[in-house]
N, C-alpha and C positions, 0 to 999 in steps of 0.2 A: 227813309223810315226803316226801322227794324234791321239795321245792318249788324249781323252777328260778326264779331271779330275775335280771332284766336291768334295770339302772339306767342313768340318764343323768345325767352330772355328778357332781361330787365333793363337793357340799354345802359349798362354800367351804373345802375341804381336809380336811374331817372323814373322808371316805372316800378310799382309795387306788383309783385307776381303772385300767382296762386289765388286770384280773386275772380269771382263772377260779379259783375256790376251791370245793372240794368238802368240806362239813363233815359228810359221812356217815360213820357207823361201818361200814366194810365187813367187820368181823369178825362182824357179826350181820346175817343176811339172812332176811327173812320169806318163807315159802313159799306164802303165800296165792294168788299168781298163777302158781305153777310150772307148772300144767297149761296155762294160757293162753300162757305164755312159750315152750313147746316149739315149736321151728321158727319162732319170731318174734323175731328179735334186736332188734326195736324195743321189745318189752315188757321192761322192766327190773324185776327183783324189788326190793322195797322194803327199805330199811334205816333204822334210827333215826339221828339226828344232832342238831345243834344245833336249837333251836326257832326257828320263824318268828317267834314273838313277841319273841325277842331282836333279830332284824333290825328289826322295827317299832319296838321301844323305841329302837334306835340311830338310826333315821330321825328320830323325835321329838326325840331329844337333839341331833342335827345341826342341826335347825332352831330350836333354843332353846325348844321348847315345853315341855320338862321338863328338870330338872337331871340330871347323870350319876347313874345308879342311883336316881333319884327317882321313876321310874314304877313302877307295880305294878298287879296285877290279882288276881283271886281265881280259884282252881281251880274249875272248874265242878262237879266231882264232890265234892271234899272240902271246899270252901269255905275252904281254906287260902290265905294270901296267897302270891303269886308275884311275881317280877320280870317284866320284859318288858312287853309291851303286847298287849291284845286277848284274844279268846276262848282259853282254855286248857283242853285236855282230852287225856288220853292213856288209851288202853284199859288198864284195870287189869292185864291179862295181860302188857302190854308196859311197864309203869311202871318196872321195874327197869332196863330198857335205856336209860331216859332219865334215870336219877338223876344222872349226872355232868353232863349238859347242863342239867338243872334248877338244879343248884348254881351255875352261872355265867350264868344267864338274864339277870341284871341288869347284866352287864358288857358292855363293848365287844367287838364281834366281832374275833377274832384275825385277822391277815393283811389285813384290808380297812379297818380304821380306824387313824387316826394317833393315836399316844399323846399 
């Protein structure tokens, strides 16, 4: 949740540069840190969004390490195959909030990749 990522370069045109894109679903806000956030505007409550694993898969794709959609991994808890790259785990209580993000995890990230 809420992984800020700063990159350098566009990977030979694969990524569109000079953008700030927020892939967070602001309709869902977790209240875990609500007490801590009171009176502290620097503490931001967490929300689900697209997977960091999708970004990692896009980075590998941009370097030619794996073909488009050809990367994959296994869900840590269910052992089901997933797309994206890297360790994959979502708290079972929050899994429904990530269903739409999981469905597109093997695709190029919208707004920052060149079709």
